[in-house]
LUMMITOR-926954 format. One record per residue (C-alpha): residue number from 1; residue in three letters; chain; x, z, y. Coordinates in Angstrom, 2 decimals. Each point is the difference from the previous one (the first is absolute). Last residue first. Layout:
<node><num>NUM</num><residuo>Ala</residuo><cadena>A</cadena><x>X</x><z>Z</z><y>Y</y></node>
...
END
This chain:
<node><num>71</num><residuo>Unk</residuo><cadena>A</cadena><x>-1.02</x><z>-0.33</z><y>12.46</y></node>
<node><num>70</num><residuo>Unk</residuo><cadena>A</cadena><x>-0.21</x><z>0.36</z><y>-3.77</y></node>
<node><num>69</num><residuo>Unk</residuo><cadena>A</cadena><x>0.40</x><z>3.61</z><y>-1.09</y></node>
<node><num>68</num><residuo>Unk</residuo><cadena>A</cadena><x>2.11</x><z>0.58</z><y>-3.11</y></node>
<node><num>67</num><residuo>Unk</residuo><cadena>A</cadena><x>-0.48</x><z>3.45</z><y>-1.54</y></node>
<node><num>66</num><residuo>Unk</residuo><cadena>A</cadena><x>2.51</x><z>1.32</z><y>-2.52</y></node>
<node><num>65</num><residuo>Unk</residuo><cadena>A</cadena><x>-0.76</x><z>2.93</z><y>-2.31</y></node>
<node><num>64</num><residuo>Unk</residuo><cadena>A</cadena><x>-3.40</x><z>-0.47</z><y>-1.64</y></node>
<node><num>63</num><residuo>Unk</residuo><cadena>A</cadena><x>1.68</x><z>-2.27</z><y>-2.56</y></node>
<node><num>62</num><residuo>Unk</residuo><cadena>A</cadena><x>0.16</x><z>-2.77</z><y>2.63</y></node>
<node><num>61</num><residuo>Unk</residuo><cadena>A</cadena><x>-2.49</x><z>0.13</z><y>2.86</y></node>
<node><num>60</num><residuo>Unk</residuo><cadena>A</cadena><x>-1.14</x><z>-3.13</z><y>1.86</y></node>
<node><num>59</num><residuo>Unk</residuo><cadena>A</cadena><x>-1.67</x><z>0.33</z><y>3.40</y></node>
<node><num>58</num><residuo>Unk</residuo><cadena>A</cadena><x>-1.96</x><z>-2.59</z><y>1.97</y></node>
<node><num>57</num><residuo>Unk</residuo><cadena>A</cadena><x>-0.08</x><z>0.17</z><y>3.82</y></node>
<node><num>56</num><residuo>Unk</residuo><cadena>A</cadena><x>1.53</x><z>-3.44</z><y>0.49</y></node>
<node><num>55</num><residuo>Unk</residuo><cadena>A</cadena><x>-1.11</x><z>-2.26</z><y>-2.86</y></node>
<node><num>54</num><residuo>Unk</residuo><cadena>A</cadena><x>0.60</x><z>0.22</z><y>-3.71</y></node>
<node><num>53</num><residuo>Unk</residuo><cadena>A</cadena><x>-0.90</x><z>-2.88</z><y>-2.28</y></node>
<node><num>52</num><residuo>Unk</residuo><cadena>A</cadena><x>-0.20</x><z>0.77</z><y>-3.70</y></node>
<node><num>51</num><residuo>Unk</residuo><cadena>A</cadena><x>2.24</x><z>-2.44</z><y>-1.86</y></node>
<node><num>50</num><residuo>Unk</residuo><cadena>A</cadena><x>1.46</x><z>2.54</z><y>-2.40</y></node>
<node><num>49</num><residuo>Unk</residuo><cadena>A</cadena><x>-3.46</x><z>1.19</z><y>-1.05</y></node>
<node><num>48</num><residuo>Unk</residuo><cadena>A</cadena><x>0.15</x><z>3.29</z><y>-1.92</y></node>
<node><num>47</num><residuo>Unk</residuo><cadena>A</cadena><x>-1.30</x><z>2.24</z><y>2.79</y></node>
<node><num>46</num><residuo>Unk</residuo><cadena>A</cadena><x>-1.02</x><z>3.65</z><y>-0.23</y></node>
<node><num>45</num><residuo>Unk</residuo><cadena>A</cadena><x>-2.11</x><z>0.95</z><y>3.02</y></node>
<node><num>44</num><residuo>Unk</residuo><cadena>A</cadena><x>1.06</x><z>2.18</z><y>2.94</y></node>
<node><num>43</num><residuo>Unk</residuo><cadena>A</cadena><x>0.60</x><z>-2.80</z><y>2.51</y></node>
<node><num>42</num><residuo>Unk</residuo><cadena>A</cadena><x>2.14</x><z>-1.83</z><y>-2.55</y></node>
<node><num>41</num><residuo>Unk</residuo><cadena>A</cadena><x>1.23</x><z>1.87</z><y>-3.06</y></node>
<node><num>40</num><residuo>Unk</residuo><cadena>A</cadena><x>3.13</x><z>-0.76</z><y>-1.99</y></node>
<node><num>39</num><residuo>Unk</residuo><cadena>A</cadena><x>1.02</x><z>1.50</z><y>-3.34</y></node>
<node><num>38</num><residuo>Unk</residuo><cadena>A</cadena><x>-2.67</x><z>-1.91</z><y>-1.94</y></node>
<node><num>37</num><residuo>Unk</residuo><cadena>A</cadena><x>2.42</x><z>-1.25</z><y>-2.66</y></node>
<node><num>36</num><residuo>Unk</residuo><cadena>A</cadena><x>-0.72</x><z>-3.56</z><y>1.17</y></node>
<node><num>35</num><residuo>Unk</residuo><cadena>A</cadena><x>1.22</x><z>0.87</z><y>3.51</y></node>
<node><num>34</num><residuo>Unk</residuo><cadena>A</cadena><x>3.14</x><z>1.70</z><y>-1.33</y></node>
<node><num>33</num><residuo>Unk</residuo><cadena>A</cadena><x>0.87</x><z>-2.98</z><y>-2.17</y></node>
<node><num>32</num><residuo>Unk</residuo><cadena>A</cadena><x>-0.76</x><z>-2.76</z><y>2.48</y></node>
<node><num>31</num><residuo>Unk</residuo><cadena>A</cadena><x>2.12</x><z>1.69</z><y>2.67</y></node>
<node><num>30</num><residuo>Unk</residuo><cadena>A</cadena><x>2.93</x><z>0.32</z><y>-2.41</y></node>
<node><num>29</num><residuo>Unk</residuo><cadena>A</cadena><x>-0.34</x><z>-3.67</z><y>-0.90</y></node>
<node><num>28</num><residuo>Unk</residuo><cadena>A</cadena><x>-0.10</x><z>-0.93</z><y>3.68</y></node>
<node><num>27</num><residuo>Unk</residuo><cadena>A</cadena><x>3.39</x><z>1.60</z><y>0.35</y></node>
<node><num>26</num><residuo>Unk</residuo><cadena>A</cadena><x>1.73</x><z>2.98</z><y>1.62</y></node>
<node><num>25</num><residuo>Unk</residuo><cadena>A</cadena><x>-2.93</x><z>2.34</z><y>0.48</y></node>
<node><num>24</num><residuo>Unk</residuo><cadena>A</cadena><x>-0.99</x><z>2.32</z><y>2.87</y></node>
<node><num>23</num><residuo>Unk</residuo><cadena>A</cadena><x>2.20</x><z>-2.04</z><y>2.35</y></node>
<node><num>22</num><residuo>Unk</residuo><cadena>A</cadena><x>-2.81</x><z>-0.46</z><y>2.53</y></node>
<node><num>21</num><residuo>Unk</residuo><cadena>A</cadena><x>0.12</x><z>-3.79</z><y>-0.39</y></node>
<node><num>20</num><residuo>Unk</residuo><cadena>A</cadena><x>-0.12</x><z>0.27</z><y>-3.82</y></node>
<node><num>19</num><residuo>Unk</residuo><cadena>A</cadena><x>-3.01</x><z>2.35</z><y>-0.03</y></node>
<node><num>18</num><residuo>Unk</residuo><cadena>A</cadena><x>-1.72</x><z>-2.05</z><y>2.70</y></node>
<node><num>17</num><residuo>Unk</residuo><cadena>A</cadena><x>0.58</x><z>-3.20</z><y>-1.98</y></node>
<node><num>16</num><residuo>Unk</residuo><cadena>A</cadena><x>-1.73</x><z>1.49</z><y>-3.05</y></node>
<node><num>15</num><residuo>Unk</residuo><cadena>A</cadena><x>-2.95</x><z>1.07</z><y>2.16</y></node>
<node><num>14</num><residuo>Unk</residuo><cadena>A</cadena><x>-0.44</x><z>-3.35</z><y>1.73</y></node>
<node><num>13</num><residuo>Unk</residuo><cadena>A</cadena><x>0.55</x><z>0.00</z><y>3.75</y></node>
<node><num>12</num><residuo>Unk</residuo><cadena>A</cadena><x>-2.60</x><z>-0.76</z><y>2.67</y></node>
<node><num>11</num><residuo>Unk</residuo><cadena>A</cadena><x>-0.56</x><z>-1.67</z><y>3.40</y></node>
<node><num>10</num><residuo>Unk</residuo><cadena>A</cadena><x>3.73</x><z>-0.50</z><y>0.55</y></node>
<node><num>9</num><residuo>Unk</residuo><cadena>A</cadena><x>2.66</x><z>1.84</z><y>1.98</y></node>
<node><num>8</num><residuo>Unk</residuo><cadena>A</cadena><x>0.17</x><z>3.06</z><y>-2.23</y></node>
<node><num>7</num><residuo>Unk</residuo><cadena>A</cadena><x>1.15</x><z>3.47</z><y>0.97</y></node>
<node><num>6</num><residuo>Unk</residuo><cadena>A</cadena><x>0.42</x><z>2.47</z><y>-2.86</y></node>
<node><num>5</num><residuo>Unk</residuo><cadena>A</cadena><x>-0.49</x><z>3.62</z><y>1.04</y></node>
<node><num>4</num><residuo>Unk</residuo><cadena>A</cadena><x>1.52</x><z>2.33</z><y>-2.59</y></node>
<node><num>3</num><residuo>Unk</residuo><cadena>A</cadena><x>-1.45</x><z>3.31</z><y>-1.14</y></node>
<node><num>2</num><residuo>Unk</residuo><cadena>A</cadena><x>1.70</x><z>2.32</z><y>-2.46</y></node>
<node><num>1</num><residuo>Unk</residuo><cadena>A</cadena><x>-2.36</x><z>2.51</z><y>-1.61</y></node>
END
């Protein structure tokens, strides 16, 4: 599994914005699609909420292959 540390300078980042910021998707539409399809899990649980707030220490995994760790 690929792991990427994503440093944010705010209190939180929304899931769809994290995917775009990390370069995992090109557009917000792409982020919306993979989130709604249930291909993204947050902290080990499937997540279909685009606006879910992630804070430092949270982990998002895409298709079980790419892990984004918010720092």
